[in-house]
C-alpha positions as CSV (number, residue, x, y, z in Angstrom):
1,M,61.8,-46.9,21.3
2,S,61.1,-43.7,23.2
3,L,57.6,-42.7,24.1
4,H,58.3,-39.3,25.5
5,K,57.7,-37.4,22.3
6,P,54.3,-39.0,21.4
7,I,53.1,-38.5,25.1
8,L,54.1,-34.8,25.1
9,T,52.3,-34.2,21.8
10,S,49.1,-35.9,23.1
11,I,49.2,-33.7,26.2
12,A,49.6,-30.6,24.2
13,F,46.8,-31.5,21.9
14,L,44.5,-32.3,24.9
15,T,45.4,-28.9,26.5
16,N,44.4,-27.0,23.4
17,V,41.2,-28.8,23.1
18,A,40.4,-27.9,26.7
19,L,41.2,-24.3,26.2
20,I,39.0,-24.0,23.2
21,G,36.1,-25.6,25.1
22,V,36.5,-23.0,27.9
23,V,36.4,-20.1,25.4
24,F,33.2,-21.4,23.8
25,A,31.6,-22.0,27.1
26,A,32.3,-18.5,28.3
27,G,30.8,-17.0,25.1
28,P,31.8,-13.7,23.5
29,P,33.5,-11.1,25.7
30,Q,31.1,-8.6,27.3
31,V,31.8,-5.0,26.5
32,D,30.8,-2.3,28.8
33,P,28.9,0.3,26.8
34,A,30.3,3.0,29.2
35,E,33.8,1.9,28.1
36,S,33.1,2.0,24.3
37,P,35.3,4.4,22.4
38,A,33.7,7.6,21.3
39,G,31.7,7.4,18.1
40,Q,31.1,3.5,18.6
41,D,27.5,3.7,19.8
42,K,25.5,1.2,17.7
43,S,22.1,2.1,19.0
44,P,19.7,3.6,16.4
45,K,19.2,7.3,16.7
46,E,16.0,9.1,15.7
47,Q,16.5,11.9,13.2
48,L,13.3,13.8,13.3
49,H,12.7,17.5,12.7
50,G,9.8,19.8,13.9
51,V,8.5,17.3,16.5
52,V,5.8,19.0,18.5
53,S,5.2,16.1,20.9
54,A,6.0,12.4,21.2
55,A,4.3,9.5,23.0
56,R,5.1,5.8,23.5
57,L,2.0,3.7,22.6
58,T,1.1,0.9,25.0
59,P,0.6,-1.7,23.5
60,A,3.0,-0.9,20.7
61,L,1.7,-1.0,17.0
62,R,2.7,-4.2,15.3
63,G,3.2,-4.6,11.5
64,V,4.6,-2.6,8.8
65,P,2.2,0.4,8.1
66,H,0.8,0.5,4.6
67,Q,-1.2,3.7,5.2
68,V,-1.2,6.5,7.8
69,R,-4.0,9.0,7.6
70,F,-5.6,11.7,9.8
71,S,-9.4,12.3,9.8
72,S,-10.5,15.7,8.5
73,D,-11.0,17.2,11.9
74,G,-7.6,15.9,13.0
75,Q,-9.1,14.0,16.0
76,Y,-8.4,10.5,14.8
77,L,-5.5,8.8,13.1
78,L,-5.6,5.4,11.4
79,V,-2.6,3.1,10.8
80,Q,-3.3,0.4,8.3
81,V,-1.1,-2.7,8.3
82,E,-1.3,-6.0,6.4
83,S,-3.8,-7.7,8.9
84,G,-6.0,-4.8,9.9
85,I,-6.4,-1.2,11.0
86,Y,-5.5,0.6,14.3
87,I,-7.6,3.7,15.1
88,L,-6.0,6.1,17.5
89,N,-7.2,9.1,19.3
90,R,-5.1,12.2,18.8
91,R,-5.6,13.8,22.3
92,P,-4.4,12.0,24.2
93,L,-2.5,9.9,21.6
94,Q,-3.6,6.4,22.3
95,I,-5.0,3.4,20.6
96,Q,-8.8,3.5,20.6
97,T,-9.4,0.1,18.8
98,W,-8.1,-2.5,16.5
99,I,-10.1,-3.8,13.5
100,Y,-9.1,-7.1,12.1
101,A,-9.3,-6.5,8.4
102,P,-6.9,-8.4,6.1
103,D,-6.8,-7.8,2.4
104,V,-8.8,-4.6,2.4
105,L,-8.4,-1.5,0.2
106,P,-7.0,1.7,1.8
107,A,-9.5,2.7,4.4
108,R,-11.1,6.1,4.4
109,F,-12.5,8.5,7.0
110,S,-15.9,10.1,6.0
111,A,-16.0,13.8,5.2
112,D,-17.5,14.6,8.7
113,S,-14.9,12.5,10.5
114,E,-17.6,10.3,12.2
115,T,-17.2,7.1,10.2
116,L,-14.5,4.9,9.0
117,I,-15.2,3.1,5.7
118,L,-13.5,-0.2,4.8
119,A,-14.0,-2.3,1.7
120,T,-12.6,-5.6,0.3
121,R,-11.4,-5.9,-3.3
122,G,-14.7,-7.3,-4.1
123,L,-16.5,-4.3,-2.5
124,A,-17.9,-5.8,0.7
125,V,-18.2,-2.5,2.5
126,T,-18.1,-1.9,6.3
127,R,-18.9,1.3,8.1
128,W,-17.4,1.9,11.5
129,S,-18.7,4.5,13.9
130,L,-15.7,6.3,15.5
131,A,-17.7,7.8,18.3
132,D,-19.4,4.6,19.4
133,N,-16.4,2.5,18.4
134,R,-18.6,-0.2,16.7
135,K,-19.6,-1.5,13.3
136,V,-22.8,0.3,12.2
137,D,-23.4,-1.1,8.6
138,E,-22.1,-3.9,6.4
139,R,-23.2,-4.5,2.8
140,I,-22.0,-6.3,-0.3
141,L,-22.0,-3.9,-3.3
142,R,-21.2,-6.7,-5.8
143,T,-22.6,-10.2,-5.5
144,Q,-20.7,-12.0,-8.3
145,D,-17.7,-12.0,-10.5
146,G,-15.6,-9.6,-8.3
147,C,-13.4,-6.7,-9.5
148,L,-10.2,-6.6,-11.6
149,A,-9.5,-3.3,-9.9
150,S,-11.3,-1.4,-7.1
151,E,-10.8,1.7,-5.1
152,L,-12.6,3.9,-2.5
153,S,-13.0,7.7,-3.2
154,P,-11.1,10.0,-0.8
155,H,-13.9,10.2,1.8
156,G,-15.2,6.7,1.1
157,D,-18.6,7.8,-0.2
158,L,-18.0,6.1,-3.6
159,A,-16.5,2.8,-4.7
160,A,-15.1,2.0,-8.1
161,C,-14.9,-1.4,-9.7
162,L,-13.7,-2.7,-13.0
163,D,-15.5,-5.9,-13.5
164,P,-14.2,-8.8,-15.4
165,S,-16.5,-7.8,-18.4
166,L,-14.5,-4.5,-18.5
167,V,-17.4,-2.5,-17.3
168,L,-16.5,0.4,-14.9
169,E,-19.0,0.5,-12.1
170,L,-19.4,3.1,-9.4
171,Y,-21.4,2.7,-6.3
172,R,-22.6,4.7,-3.3
173,T,-21.2,3.0,-0.2
174,D,-23.9,4.2,2.1
175,T,-26.9,2.9,0.1
176,G,-25.4,0.4,-2.3
177,E,-26.9,2.3,-5.3
178,R,-25.0,1.8,-8.6
179,I,-24.7,5.2,-10.2
180,L,-22.5,4.2,-13.2
181,G,-22.1,1.2,-15.3
182,Q,-20.3,1.7,-18.6
183,Q,-18.3,-0.5,-21.0
184,I,-15.1,1.4,-21.2
185,F,-13.4,-0.5,-24.0
186,T,-14.7,-1.3,-27.5
187,E,-13.5,-4.7,-28.9
188,Q,-11.1,-3.0,-31.1
189,E,-9.5,-1.1,-28.1
190,R,-9.4,-4.3,-26.1
191,L,-7.5,-6.1,-28.9
192,A,-5.2,-3.1,-29.3
193,A,-4.4,-3.2,-25.6
194,G,-3.7,-6.9,-25.6
195,I,-6.3,-7.6,-23.0
196,V,-6.9,-11.3,-23.5
197,S,-9.1,-13.8,-21.6
198,T,-6.6,-16.6,-21.5
199,G,-3.0,-16.7,-20.5
200,L,-0.4,-17.7,-18.0
201,I,-0.5,-16.7,-14.3
202,P,2.0,-17.4,-11.6
203,R,0.3,-19.7,-9.1
204,N,1.3,-17.7,-6.0
205,E,0.4,-14.3,-7.5
206,G,-2.2,-12.5,-5.4
207,T,-1.5,-14.5,-2.3
208,A,0.6,-14.2,0.7
209,Y,2.2,-17.6,0.1
210,A,5.3,-18.7,-1.6
211,E,3.8,-22.1,-2.6
212,P,2.7,-23.5,-4.9
213,F,5.3,-22.3,-7.3
214,G,5.2,-22.4,-11.1
215,Y,2.6,-21.1,-13.5
216,G,-1.0,-22.0,-14.4
217,F,-3.6,-21.0,-16.9
218,F,-6.4,-18.5,-16.7
219,Y,-9.3,-19.1,-18.9
220,T,-11.4,-16.1,-18.2
221,L,-10.8,-12.6,-16.7
222,E,-13.0,-13.8,-13.8
223,D,-9.9,-15.9,-12.7
224,L,-8.0,-12.6,-12.1
225,A,-10.8,-10.8,-10.1
226,D,-10.1,-9.7,-6.6
227,R,-6.4,-10.7,-6.7
228,E,-4.9,-7.3,-7.6
229,I,-2.9,-8.7,-10.5
230,F,-4.7,-7.4,-13.5
231,G,-2.6,-4.1,-13.5
232,A,-5.3,-1.3,-13.4
233,R,-5.6,1.2,-10.6
234,F,-8.0,4.2,-9.9
235,L,-7.2,7.8,-9.1
236,F,-10.0,9.9,-7.7
237,S,-9.9,13.7,-7.9
238,P,-10.1,15.3,-4.4
239,D,-13.8,16.1,-4.8
240,S,-14.6,12.8,-6.5
241,H,-15.7,14.7,-9.6
242,F,-13.3,12.8,-11.9
243,I,-11.8,9.3,-11.9
244,L,-8.7,8.3,-13.8
245,M,-8.2,4.5,-14.4
246,L,-4.6,3.8,-15.4
247,D,-3.3,0.5,-16.7
248,R,0.4,0.7,-17.5
249,A,0.6,-3.0,-18.2
250,H,-1.8,-2.7,-21.1
251,R,-1.0,1.1,-21.8
252,T,-4.5,2.2,-21.3
253,A,-6.0,5.2,-19.6
254,V,-9.7,5.9,-19.0
255,C,-11.1,9.1,-17.7
256,V,-14.6,9.5,-16.3
257,D,-16.7,12.5,-15.3
258,V,-18.6,11.2,-12.3
259,N,-21.2,14.1,-12.2
260,A,-22.0,13.6,-15.9
261,R,-21.7,9.8,-15.5
262,R,-19.9,9.3,-18.7
263,K,-16.5,8.5,-20.2
264,I,-14.5,11.5,-21.2
265,G,-11.1,12.0,-23.1
266,C,-7.8,11.9,-21.1
267,P,-5.0,14.5,-21.5
268,G,-2.8,13.3,-24.2
269,I,0.4,13.5,-22.1
270,I,-0.8,10.7,-19.9
271,K,-1.0,8.3,-22.9
272,N,2.3,9.5,-24.2
273,N,4.3,9.0,-20.9
274,W,3.6,5.7,-19.2
275,N,6.5,6.0,-16.8
276,A,5.2,9.2,-15.3
277,T,3.9,9.4,-11.7
278,L,0.5,11.0,-11.6
279,C,-1.4,12.7,-8.8
280,F,-4.3,15.2,-8.4
281,V,-3.0,18.4,-6.8
282,A,-6.5,20.1,-7.1
283,P,-10.0,19.0,-8.0
284,N,-9.3,20.0,-11.7
285,Q,-5.5,19.8,-11.9
286,I,-3.1,16.9,-12.1
287,A,0.6,16.7,-11.7
288,V,2.6,14.7,-14.2
289,L,6.1,13.9,-12.8
290,D,8.5,12.5,-15.4
291,P,11.2,10.4,-13.8
292,D,13.2,10.2,-17.0
293,N,13.0,13.8,-18.0
294,P,12.4,15.8,-14.8
295,E,12.4,19.1,-16.8
296,K,9.3,17.9,-18.5
297,S,7.3,17.6,-15.3
298,Q,4.2,19.8,-15.2
299,I,0.8,20.5,-13.8
300,L,-2.1,20.4,-16.3
301,E,-5.8,21.2,-16.3
302,F,-7.9,18.0,-15.9
303,P,-9.4,16.7,-18.1
304,G,-8.6,19.5,-20.7
305,G,-4.8,19.0,-20.6
306,Q,-4.0,22.7,-20.8
307,L,-0.6,23.6,-19.1
308,V,-0.9,25.4,-15.8
309,T,2.8,25.5,-14.9
310,K,6.0,23.7,-15.7
311,L,7.7,22.3,-12.6
312,D,11.5,22.4,-12.5
313,L,11.5,19.2,-10.7
314,A,13.7,16.3,-9.8
315,A,11.4,13.4,-9.8
316,R,13.0,10.0,-9.4
317,I,11.3,6.7,-8.5
318,A,13.4,5.0,-5.8
319,R,14.9,1.8,-6.8
320,D,13.3,0.0,-3.9
321,A,10.0,1.5,-5.1
322,R,9.2,2.8,-1.6
323,G,8.9,6.5,-2.4
324,L,9.3,9.4,-4.6
325,L,10.3,13.0,-4.0
326,A,9.7,16.0,-6.1
327,A,11.1,19.5,-5.1
328,G,10.2,22.6,-7.2
329,G,12.1,25.7,-7.6
330,T,11.1,29.3,-7.2
331,Q,12.3,32.6,-8.6
332,A,15.0,32.5,-6.0
333,G,16.5,29.6,-8.0
334,P,16.0,26.0,-8.9
335,C,16.4,23.1,-6.4
336,R,16.8,19.5,-7.4
337,G,16.9,16.3,-5.4
338,W,15.1,13.2,-4.5
339,C,14.1,11.3,-1.5
340,A,13.5,7.6,-1.3
341,R,11.6,7.0,1.8
342,G,9.1,9.7,2.6
343,P,8.6,13.3,3.9
344,D,10.9,12.9,6.9
345,R,13.9,12.6,4.6
346,C,12.3,15.1,2.3
347,S,12.5,17.8,5.1
348,R,16.0,16.9,5.9
349,A,17.2,17.0,2.3
350,F,15.6,20.4,1.5
351,A,15.4,22.2,4.8
352,S,18.6,24.0,4.0
353,Q,17.5,25.0,0.5
354,P,15.1,28.0,0.7
355,A,14.4,27.9,-3.0
356,C,12.4,24.7,-2.5
357,R,8.7,25.3,-2.3
358,Q,7.1,22.0,-2.8
359,C,7.6,18.5,-1.6
360,V,5.4,15.8,-3.2
361,T,5.8,12.2,-1.9
362,H,4.4,9.1,-3.5
363,S,4.4,5.8,-1.7
364,R,3.6,2.3,-2.6
365,H,1.9,-0.4,-0.6
366,S,1.4,-2.7,-3.5
367,R,3.1,-3.4,-6.8
368,F,0.8,-0.9,-8.6
369,G,1.6,2.0,-6.4
370,R,-1.3,3.6,-4.6
371,A,-0.6,7.1,-3.6
372,R,-1.0,8.0,0.1
């Protein structure tokens, strides 16, 4: 019996194994970027327009920004991320301080740009001096039960809370004075809206954790407080004269005249169009952007509901829920289009269309879509 053929087969097999080992040990081939063919550059490129200046921050900002806002005088900039807030000086552009503040509402600069106001969902309010770079005041506006929904006014001087008994409360953040406390739903309205005190709730809703999974029961509305899962959100007018509380989940809208300290009627179009995106464009005007029928988008007097102007808009909510663009036409002609991720793409999409006169963006940093 000849052994030459099995021996040769074994030698060939071992040789192949050795060659494969050498290839794996050497790793993937190294490509010299200078020798890459034209058009094969994989490095990300900035696509910015109208940049006046740029600076690299040291240390770099960390986290995904939920809000970026200038102070009224333009001297400060806040960048709010999941775990806290960076405060930056504008000239020179550099980080002034970091405030550890997880699970807080969108922070606000005071009207005089001297103070930063922070508040938790349960309305524990902190005031931070920008000039002295230190905390100057801290107070708890509510001592029990928490809030089903809460929000600071544009300059942080007021704080709104819907408490578990469905009373709308309004506080002054500097003194803690409660200036409004009104039951906003009758029992009949509550039943019609389907607002119940018991039901199922995902166990991980309102938390940053994936576990435990499954569902549990809530037996009172207090169980939903301070967890941002009830569904309501507040919109303040720019001068804080009016508040609109919108709850799409229960198809309810409540309007309040803050100066008169009473509940008032809401424009009918709000209650007839629950898919619309709403934003105040003036102290007494509100834009209603209809994503399903853009030609029905319009600006109305608030709270009267009289038509100010129709907007020939394309208003589409991005599928990933990260943004919305609305571009209006002029007599030069209509322009339509939409932008999914903010004003940078808005400028690119419409810079070449002189007929466009307005770009309105709406971003979300929670499932209920707070405007910023």
